[in-house]
N, C-alpha and C positions, 0 to 999 in steps of 0.2 A: 529464263527460269532454270533451264537445265544447266546453263553455265554456272549460275549461282549455287545450285545444289552440288555440282561437281566441285566448285571451289571450297564450299563448306566441308565436303567429304574429304578433300585433299588436306585441308588444314587440320581436320580432326585426326586423320591418319598420321600426319606429320607429328602432331602433339603426342599421340599415343606412342609412336616410335621413339620420340625423344624421352618420354617418361620411362619406357622400357629399357633404354640404354643407360640410365643412371638410377641409383637407389641409395637411400639413406636409412640406416637401421639404428634405432635407439635400444640400448641394452643395459643391463645392470644386475647387481647382486645386493641383497640386504641379508645380513647375517647377524642375528642377535641371540642372546641367551644368558645362561648362568656360567660364570667362570670363577674357579677357586684355585688357590695355590698355597703351598708351604715351601719355604726356601731358607737356606742358610747361605750368606754371602759375606763379602769382605775378606780380609786376610785371615786365613785359617778358619773361615766360616763362623766368625764371631757374631755376625748380625743375623738374627732370626726374624723372618718376615712371614706373616700369614695374611692372605687377602681373600675376600669374598665379595663378589659384585655381580650385578646384571650388566654384562659387558657386550662386546661386539666382535665380529670378524674372527672368531676362533677357528672355524673351518676354512673360510675363504674371506679375503678382504672385501669389504663392501665398496661398491663403486657405481658410477653412472657413466655410460659411454655413448659415443656417437661414431658410427663408421659408415663409409659409403664408397661406392665405386661408380665409375663412368666409363662406358664403352667408347673407346676412341676409334674403333674399326681396325680391321686387319689383325685381329688377335691382340691388340694393345688396349690397355685400360689404365685409368688413373684411380688412385684410392687414397683414403685418409682415415685417421682414427684420432679422436679426442676422448680421453678417459680421465675422469675426475674421481678422487678418493672421497668416500662418504664415511662420516662418523655418526651413525644414528643415535648413539647414546649421549652425545654431547649437545651443548647449546649451539655450537657452530657446526652446521651440517657438513661442511667441507672446509678444511683449512690447515695451515701449518706448513713450514718449509721442510723439504726433504734434505737431510744433512748426511754427510759422510765424515765421521770423526777421524777415520784413518787417513783419508786423503785431504783432510782439512778444507772441504768444499761444502757449500750450501747452495741450494737452488731456490731459496726463499725470494719471492718477488714483492713481498709486502702486502699481497692480497690475501683474501680468505678463500683461496681455491687451491686444493691439493692436486697438482698436475701429475698424474701417474704416467700418462703417455699423450703425446701430441706429435703427429708426423703426417707427411704427405709423400706419395711416391708414384712411380710408374711401373707397370708390369707388361711383359710380352710373353704370351703363351709359347711354351716350348723353349724358352730361354731362361727367364727369371724375373727378378724385380729389384728395385732399389728405392730407398726412402730417406728423407731428411727429417730430423726432429729429435725429440726426447723419446727413447725407445728402450726396450729390453735388450740386455747384453747377450752375446753368444753363449756365455757360460750359464746365464739364467735360463735361456731357452732349452739348452741341452739338459740341464737339471730338471726342468719342468716335465720333459718327456720321459724321464726315468725315475721320478719320485714316487715311492709307494704311498706317501701321505698326501700327495698332490699339493705340496706347498701350503699345508695348513699352518696356523700360527700358534699351536700348542707346543710346549717344550717336549723334547725327546728326539726330534729330528736333528742329527748331528751334522748334516750337510746344509740344509736350509735353516740356519741358526741366526737368531737375532743378535745384533751387536751390542745391545745394552740390556740392562736388567729389565725383565718382563714382570718383576714382582714388586719392586720398590716404586716404580713409576705410577703416576696417577692414571695412566691409560690402561692399567691392569695387565696388558700384554701388548707386544709389538704386533703390528699388522701391516705387512707389506712395506717394510722399511726400504729406503733408497739403497742402503748398504748394510748387509748383515755381516757377521763375523766370518762367514764362509766365503762370500764373494760379493761383488757389486751387482745389484739387481738391474739398475737402469743407468743409462748415460744420456746426458743432455748434449746438445750441439753435436749430434751424431749422424753420420752417413752409414747406412747399412745396405748390404747387397745379399741376395739369396738366390741360388739357382733353382730351376725346376729339377725334378728327380730323373736321373738317367741311369738305367740298369740297376736301380736300387740305391744309387749314390746321390747325395745332395751336399753342396758346399756353400759356405757363406762367409761374410766378413763384416767388420765394423771399423770405422775410423771416427774418433771424436776429438774435437779441438776447440779450445777457448783460450787463446793466447793474447797477452798484452805486453809489449816491450816498450820501455821508455828510457832513452839514453841521455836525457837532460842531467847535467851536473849542477850542484849547488856549492856555495862557498863553505869553507871550513867553519865549523861552529854553528851552522844552520840547524835548527831543530824542527821537529814536526809541527810546531805551532806557527812557524813563519813561512815555510815553503815546502813544496813537495819535490823530491829529487827523482832521479831515474830509478830503474829497476824493472822487475817483471812480476806478473802474476800469471804464470803459464800453467795450463793444465791440458793434457791430451792423453789419448788412449787408443789402442787398436786391439782387434781380436779376430780370430779365425775359428770356424766350426765346420764340422763334417759329420755326416751320419750315413748309415747303411741299413737298409731293410731287406731281409730275405725271409719270405714266408712269415713265420711267427716270431722271428728274431729281429730286434732293433738294437743297434749299437751306435752310440754318439760320443764325440769328443770335442772339447772346445778349450781354447786358450785365449786369455786377454791380459793386457799389460797397460797400466796407467802410470802417469808421472805428473806430480805436482811440484812446481818450482816457485818459491817465493824468495826474492832478494830484498835486502834492506835498503837498496838505493845506491846510487853512484855518488859518493861524496869525495870532496877534495882531501879529506883527512880520514883517519880511522874512525868508523862510527862507534858510538857508545850506546849504552842502554837508553839514553835520553832521546836519541834521534833515530832509533830503529824500531819505533813503536808502530806496529801494524794494527789495523782495525779488524773488522769482521773477516774471518777467514773464508771469504767467498771468492770464487774464481773471477768475479766481475768487480770486486771492491777495489778501492784505491790502496796504494802501498803505504803511504805515511800520513797519519791523521793525528789530530789533536785528541788526546785521551784514547780510550779503548784498551784492548787487552794486548799485552806485550808477548810476542813470541819471536824467536830469532829466525834468521834466514834458514831456509831448508830446501832440500830436494828429496822428495819421497818417491820411491819406486814401488809399485804394487803389482805383483805378478800372480795370476790366478789360473788354475787348470782344473778341469772337471772331465771325467769319463764315466759313462753309464751305459747300462744295457737292460733290456727287458726281454722276456720270453713268455709267450702266451701258451700255457698248457691246456687251455680249454676250461677246466674247472677252476683254475686260478692263474694269475699272472705273477711271475717272479721278477724282482727288481734288484739291481746291484749298482752302487755308485761309489766313486772315489773323488775327493776334492782336495786340492792343495793350494795353499796361499803363502806367499812370502812378501812381506812388507819390509823395505829397507830404507834407512836414512843414508843418502849418498853424500851428505854435506857435513863437514866437520868444522866447528868454530869454537872460540872460547865461550860463546854464549849458548852453545848447543851441546847436545850429547855427541859423543864421538861417532864417526861414520861406521856403519856396521848393521848387522841384523837387528831389527826391532821386533818383528813378529814372524813366526814360522808355525803354521798350523796345517795339519792334514787330518782327514777323517775318511772312514769307509763305512758303508751301510748296506744292508740287505733287507729285503722285505717281500711281502706277498699281498695281493689284493684279489678279492673274489666276491661274486654274488652267491650268497648262501641260498637265497630264494629270489624270485624275480623282483622283489621289493626290498630285500635286505642285503646290503653290501658291507663287507668288513675288510679291514687291513691290519697288518702288523709290521713293525720294523724294529731293527736293533742295529746299533752302530758303535764304533769305538774310534778313538783318535788321540792325538797328542798336540800340545801347544807349548811353544817356548816364546815368552814375551820379550826377552832382551838377551843380549849376548852373554850376560853372567847369571841369568836366572836359571832355576832348575826347570827341567821338562815336566810338564803336568800331563797326566793321562786322564781321559774322560770316557764315559760310556753313557749312552742314551738309548731309550726304547720307547715305543709308542703302540697303543692299541686304539682302534677306532671303528665306528660302525655308523652307517646311514640307513634310515628307514624312509623309503620314498612314498610319500602320500600321492604324488603325481610326478610328471616329468619335470616340473619346475619347483616343487616344494618338497623338502625332506627334513626330518628330525635327525639329530646326530648326537653321539656321545663319544668323547675322545678323552683318553688318559695318557699322560706322558711323564717320563722321569729321566733325570740326568744327574750324574755325580762326577766330581773331579777329584783327583788324588790330592794328597796332602804333602806340602813342602814348607818347612818352617820359614815364616817371614815373607812368603811369596804371595802377592795379591792374587786373589781368585782361587787359591788352593783350598782344598777341603770344602768346596762349595757344592751345592746341589739343590735340586728342587723336584717337586712333583706338581703337576698341574692337571686339572680336570675341567671339562666343559660339557654342558648340555644345552642345546640350542636348536633353532630352526633357521634354515637357509631357503631363501626364495630367489630364483633367477627370473629375469624378464628380458 
């Protein structure tokens, strides 16, 4: 009897220990409310757009996540995160492929699940960690730590800026895009590493890779309807980041570079527009297909840099950021634009954030920048600013009001010139 009781007690203790060594957390955000905007777009601001809707994700992108850790002993642990985007205003609760128009890539899997993050990794206390999967980039993480608006999705933030119109689209506003105009937010097929903090310093890095090379050649005159030739659909990227914390000061800097390379195939004769037809610009799609959208061979380099700092004065916290991005077409052909600069954008922003009362938090930011969209285009200057406030009903639920505005200078005949918008949002955010 005593042996049986001892055995039961031992099994119970072992089960309790096993449960204590691993944990899984379900978390999420639901953000809904009223969103309105007035905008002028198109060349020289000829298109006037006004929108008013009960929308979503103005202050923070709605999501559902699962994360967990397992104690491996000796200060080592395994961890994972799976995070899905939510669209509470739509008939599809989660769906849509994350696209990057600049790098000509898409991460659409054909399913109705928006994969914000999915990764697994290992950590060693006192050293650091690494992880594989779809993850935030070094520039994104550094910007998040130094953003006065905490990456809300209302216009006016010149650093965390959406890459497409937030006014003409049916979605009313962008919400956590894979790639904004300022920088790339997430990278698939990525390996990341991050050190622990030593004497206030922390460093990290990322390498992302999705390459396919095919060397098969086909006969002269072969078209996309009869055979697939060689070529490549190569995409890769790397990045580094570092930060330093001293008392109330935080300084961070990050750099990342991506390259997309599409070739038209290896043919026995000079290819023509009939046999260099590429399909979906996905990093995993085939090179030569029947039908689809034609675009020529290309090699695109995308270099992004961000530096930011914060200082906590006690009554308020001050923020400063600078971001630069240069996208260049490295390939020249008769079917393509000439090799040279395609996009050069930089912006700087300052802001403050403070609790006015224990339940009322407010922030303000203002920024300027310039953009040059092609080698011969005029340089456009832009300015943006934003005001926002939270009223916390509890630790998990708050009401918010955000107003933002942006304007771009005028240049005759240049797309995007003399454009601008104001946007306002009233909503409720609940975290769990």
